[in-house]
C-alpha positions as CSV (number, residue, x, y, z in Angstrom):
1,M,49.8,-170.9,192.8
2,V,52.8,-172.7,193.8
3,L,52.8,-173.6,197.5
4,E,56.8,-173.3,198.8
5,M,58.6,-172.8,201.8
6,K,61.6,-170.7,202.1
7,A,64.8,-172.8,203.1
8,K,68.7,-172.4,203.9
9,V,71.3,-174.5,202.8
10,T,72.8,-175.9,206.1
11,Y,75.4,-178.4,204.9
12,M,77.2,-179.1,201.6
13,E,79.6,-182.3,201.0
14,L,81.2,-182.4,197.7
15,L,81.7,-185.8,196.7
16,K,83.4,-184.9,193.5
17,E,83.1,-182.0,191.1
18,D,79.8,-183.1,189.8
19,L,78.3,-185.1,192.7
20,V,77.3,-183.6,196.1
21,I,75.2,-184.0,199.6
22,M,73.3,-181.2,200.5
23,R,71.0,-180.5,203.4
24,V,68.4,-177.7,203.6
25,V,66.2,-176.6,206.8
26,P,62.9,-174.7,205.9
27,E,62.4,-171.6,207.8
28,K,59.4,-173.1,209.5
29,G,60.7,-176.5,210.2
30,V,60.5,-179.5,208.3
31,P,56.8,-180.6,207.7
32,E,55.3,-184.1,208.0
33,Y,56.0,-186.6,204.8
34,R,56.2,-190.0,204.0
35,T,59.6,-191.9,203.4
36,G,60.2,-192.2,199.7
37,Q,58.8,-189.1,198.8
38,F,60.2,-186.2,196.4
39,L,60.0,-182.3,196.3
40,T,60.8,-179.5,193.9
41,M,63.7,-176.9,194.6
42,G,63.5,-173.6,192.9
43,L,66.4,-171.3,192.1
44,P,66.3,-167.9,190.3
45,I,68.3,-168.6,187.1
46,P,69.8,-165.1,186.3
47,A,69.7,-165.3,182.5
48,E,66.0,-165.9,182.4
49,K,65.1,-163.6,185.1
50,K,62.7,-166.3,186.7
51,I,62.5,-169.1,189.3
52,V,63.2,-172.7,187.8
53,R,62.1,-175.7,189.7
54,R,63.2,-179.3,189.7
55,A,62.1,-182.4,191.6
56,Y,64.9,-184.2,193.6
57,S,64.2,-187.5,195.6
58,L,64.9,-187.3,199.7
59,A,67.6,-189.2,200.9
60,S,66.2,-188.4,204.2
61,H,63.4,-190.2,206.1
62,A,60.0,-189.0,207.6
63,G,61.5,-189.4,211.1
64,N,64.1,-186.8,210.5
65,R,62.6,-183.5,211.5
66,D,65.5,-181.6,211.5
67,Y,66.7,-181.3,207.7
68,F,65.9,-182.3,204.2
69,E,68.8,-184.0,202.5
70,F,69.6,-184.4,198.9
71,V,72.3,-186.2,196.7
72,I,72.7,-184.3,193.6
73,R,74.3,-184.5,190.2
74,W,75.3,-181.8,188.5
75,V,73.9,-182.1,185.0
76,R,76.6,-180.9,182.4
77,K,75.7,-182.9,179.4
78,P,74.5,-182.3,176.5
79,L,74.0,-178.8,178.0
80,P,74.3,-177.6,181.3
81,G,71.5,-178.1,183.7
82,R,70.0,-174.7,184.4
83,V,68.9,-175.4,188.3
84,T,71.9,-177.9,189.1
85,T,74.3,-175.6,187.7
86,E,73.0,-173.0,190.1
87,L,73.0,-175.5,193.0
88,F,76.7,-176.1,192.8
89,Y,77.3,-172.5,193.0
90,L,75.5,-172.2,196.4
91,S,77.1,-172.0,199.8
92,V,76.0,-172.8,203.5
93,G,73.6,-170.0,204.3
94,D,72.2,-169.4,200.8
95,E,68.4,-169.6,200.1
96,V,66.2,-171.9,198.1
97,L,62.6,-172.4,197.6
98,L,61.1,-175.8,198.2
99,G,57.8,-177.4,197.1
100,Y,56.3,-179.7,199.9
101,P,56.9,-183.3,199.6
102,T,54.8,-185.5,197.4
103,G,54.8,-188.6,195.5
104,A,53.3,-192.0,196.2
105,A,55.4,-194.0,193.6
106,L,58.0,-195.3,196.2
107,Q,56.2,-195.1,199.4
108,I,57.0,-198.2,201.5
109,S,54.2,-201.2,200.9
110,E,53.2,-201.7,204.6
111,K,49.9,-203.8,203.7
112,L,49.0,-206.8,201.1
113,P,45.8,-206.2,199.1
114,N,43.8,-208.7,201.7
115,G,44.9,-206.2,204.4
116,E,47.6,-208.3,205.7
117,K,50.8,-206.9,206.8
118,D,53.4,-207.0,204.0
119,N,56.6,-208.8,205.5
120,R,57.9,-209.7,202.1
121,R,61.8,-209.2,201.4
122,I,62.6,-205.7,200.3
123,I,65.1,-205.1,197.5
124,C,65.9,-201.4,196.6
125,V,67.6,-200.7,193.1
126,G,69.4,-197.7,192.7
127,G,71.3,-196.3,189.8
128,G,73.3,-193.3,190.3
129,T,71.7,-190.7,192.2
130,G,68.7,-192.9,192.1
131,L,70.0,-194.4,195.3
132,A,68.7,-191.3,197.1
133,P,65.2,-192.6,198.2
134,F,66.7,-195.7,199.3
135,I,69.1,-194.0,201.6
136,A,65.6,-192.9,203.4
137,F,64.5,-196.4,203.3
138,A,67.7,-197.7,205.1
139,H,67.5,-194.9,207.8
140,H,63.7,-195.5,208.3
141,F,63.7,-199.4,208.6
142,H,66.8,-199.3,210.9
143,D,65.1,-196.4,213.2
144,T,61.8,-198.1,213.2
145,N,63.5,-201.7,214.1
146,D,61.8,-203.0,211.4
147,K,62.6,-207.0,211.0
148,R,62.2,-207.2,207.2
149,E,65.0,-208.0,205.1
150,V,66.3,-205.3,203.1
151,I,68.8,-205.2,200.2
152,I,70.0,-202.2,198.7
153,L,71.8,-202.1,195.4
154,H,73.4,-199.6,193.9
155,G,75.0,-199.1,190.6
156,A,77.6,-196.2,189.3
157,S,80.0,-195.7,186.9
158,Y,83.0,-195.0,189.1
159,I,84.0,-195.8,192.6
160,D,83.6,-192.4,194.0
161,E,79.9,-192.3,192.7
162,L,79.3,-194.5,195.5
163,S,77.8,-191.7,197.4
164,Y,76.7,-193.3,200.4
165,K,78.9,-196.3,200.6
166,R,80.3,-195.8,204.3
167,L,76.8,-195.6,205.5
168,L,75.6,-198.7,203.9
169,T,78.5,-200.6,204.5
170,D,78.2,-199.8,208.4
171,Y,74.5,-200.7,208.2
172,D,75.4,-204.0,206.7
173,N,78.3,-204.8,209.4
174,E,75.8,-203.9,211.9
175,S,73.5,-206.7,210.5
176,K,76.3,-209.1,210.9
177,K,76.9,-208.2,214.2
178,R,73.6,-207.9,215.5
179,G,72.3,-210.9,213.8
180,I,69.4,-211.1,210.9
181,D,66.9,-211.6,213.6
182,Q,67.3,-208.1,214.8
183,W,68.6,-206.1,211.8
184,N,68.6,-208.0,208.3
185,F,70.5,-205.8,206.1
186,K,72.7,-206.2,202.9
187,Y,74.6,-203.4,200.6
188,R,76.1,-204.6,197.5
189,A,77.7,-202.1,194.7
190,A,78.4,-202.8,191.2
191,I,80.8,-200.4,189.0
192,S,79.9,-200.4,185.3
193,R,83.2,-199.2,183.9
194,P,85.8,-201.5,185.7
195,K,88.2,-201.3,183.1
196,E,89.1,-197.7,183.5
197,Y,92.0,-196.3,184.9
198,Y,90.2,-194.6,188.0
199,N,88.3,-197.8,188.9
200,R,91.5,-199.9,189.3
201,S,91.0,-200.5,192.8
202,W,87.6,-201.8,192.6
203,S,87.3,-205.6,193.4
204,G,83.6,-205.8,193.8
205,P,80.9,-207.0,191.1
206,V,81.2,-205.3,187.7
207,G,78.3,-204.4,185.1
208,R,75.2,-202.2,185.3
209,V,73.1,-202.8,188.6
210,E,70.4,-204.4,186.9
211,S,73.0,-207.4,186.3
212,F,72.0,-208.4,189.7
213,F,69.0,-210.0,188.5
214,K,70.5,-211.7,185.5
215,P,70.3,-215.5,185.8
216,D,73.3,-217.8,185.5
217,K,73.0,-219.9,182.2
218,K,73.8,-223.0,183.9
219,T,71.9,-222.7,187.6
220,G,69.2,-220.3,186.4
221,L,69.8,-218.3,189.8
222,S,70.9,-214.6,189.6
223,P,73.3,-212.9,192.1
224,V,70.4,-211.8,194.0
225,D,69.2,-215.3,194.4
226,E,72.5,-216.4,195.7
227,M,72.7,-213.7,198.2
228,V,69.6,-214.3,199.7
229,G,69.7,-218.2,199.6
230,E,66.6,-218.6,197.5
231,E,65.1,-217.6,194.2
232,I,63.2,-214.5,194.7
233,T,59.6,-214.5,193.8
234,P,56.7,-211.9,194.2
235,D,55.4,-213.7,197.3
236,N,58.5,-213.3,199.1
237,T,60.3,-210.2,197.7
238,I,59.1,-206.5,196.7
239,V,61.4,-204.6,194.3
240,Y,61.8,-200.9,194.3
241,I,63.7,-199.1,191.6
242,C,64.8,-195.7,191.0
243,G,67.1,-194.3,188.1
244,Y,67.3,-194.1,184.4
245,Q,64.5,-195.8,182.5
246,G,66.7,-198.2,181.0
247,T,67.7,-199.2,184.5
248,I,64.1,-199.8,185.5
249,D,63.3,-201.4,182.1
250,G,66.4,-204.1,182.5
251,V,65.1,-205.0,186.3
252,I,61.6,-205.4,185.0
253,E,62.7,-207.5,181.8
254,S,64.7,-209.9,184.1
255,L,61.9,-210.2,186.5
256,G,58.9,-210.9,184.2
257,S,59.3,-214.3,183.9
258,R,59.3,-214.9,187.6
259,G,55.8,-213.4,187.6
260,F,56.8,-210.1,188.9
261,V,54.4,-207.2,187.6
262,T,54.7,-203.3,188.5
263,E,52.4,-201.4,190.8
264,H,50.8,-199.9,187.4
265,E,50.0,-203.3,185.9
266,K,48.8,-205.2,189.2
267,N,47.2,-208.7,189.2
268,P,43.6,-209.2,189.3
269,D,43.6,-209.5,192.9
270,G,45.6,-206.2,193.1
271,S,49.1,-207.7,194.1
272,F,52.1,-206.4,192.6
273,G,55.8,-207.1,193.2
274,I,57.7,-204.0,191.6
275,K,57.3,-200.1,192.3
276,F,59.5,-197.6,190.3
277,E,60.3,-194.0,189.6
278,S,62.2,-192.6,186.9
279,Y,64.2,-189.5,186.6
280,G,64.9,-189.7,183.0
């Protein structure tokens, strides 16, 4: 038996024809959950005469008990996605079915294997809509007044796919204004198709998001090292990744020579430097 909640759509912001930010509210209220989790959303598919469910990362954090937020891409190739197609035809007030939040892959590491508090720098790597859980991270660290250094790296093909650029830029500017001793936050984005006409106004980093970790041939330092002012290591940094498997593999490959291992592999003492969740 599938445990589900009835919920209503309360907000929809169409960022482009195939990208939307959506908020839904369960009829009995938002249950307790952990920042970084995901849940399933179910909709009736008329042609199949049944409910079809798909998992979506939560862009809202556990401190927000007003609504669940998602950023969702309409899957259209190679075939239209059954659930995302129906989602893009929804309106405010329409009903969906939600599973209960679950998943530990991207829950925030609070303690080291020896029981000490995990104060390492946090780097979040989101490819496309893989940014969603890290929006939850940003809100969580900001609202809990966490002093850890937080860096969010986002990769997209086009500038209008940088779904939370304004929010994350505001958090970055707030860090500069307040001082890193109060709020230590950085945001960087990269566009992978800079030569296409639609991206002609882009003047920031180019390439896939994993290129932030690629070391320079002369200095041996990556753009991330340059950004933080030191070489990142498993002792001073933990990396969270969400996106397609290619993005995850690219980051892991770049960091492997530095001694980073994933939570799935772990060192003999139980330590690790990478947590990830793949959506394809």
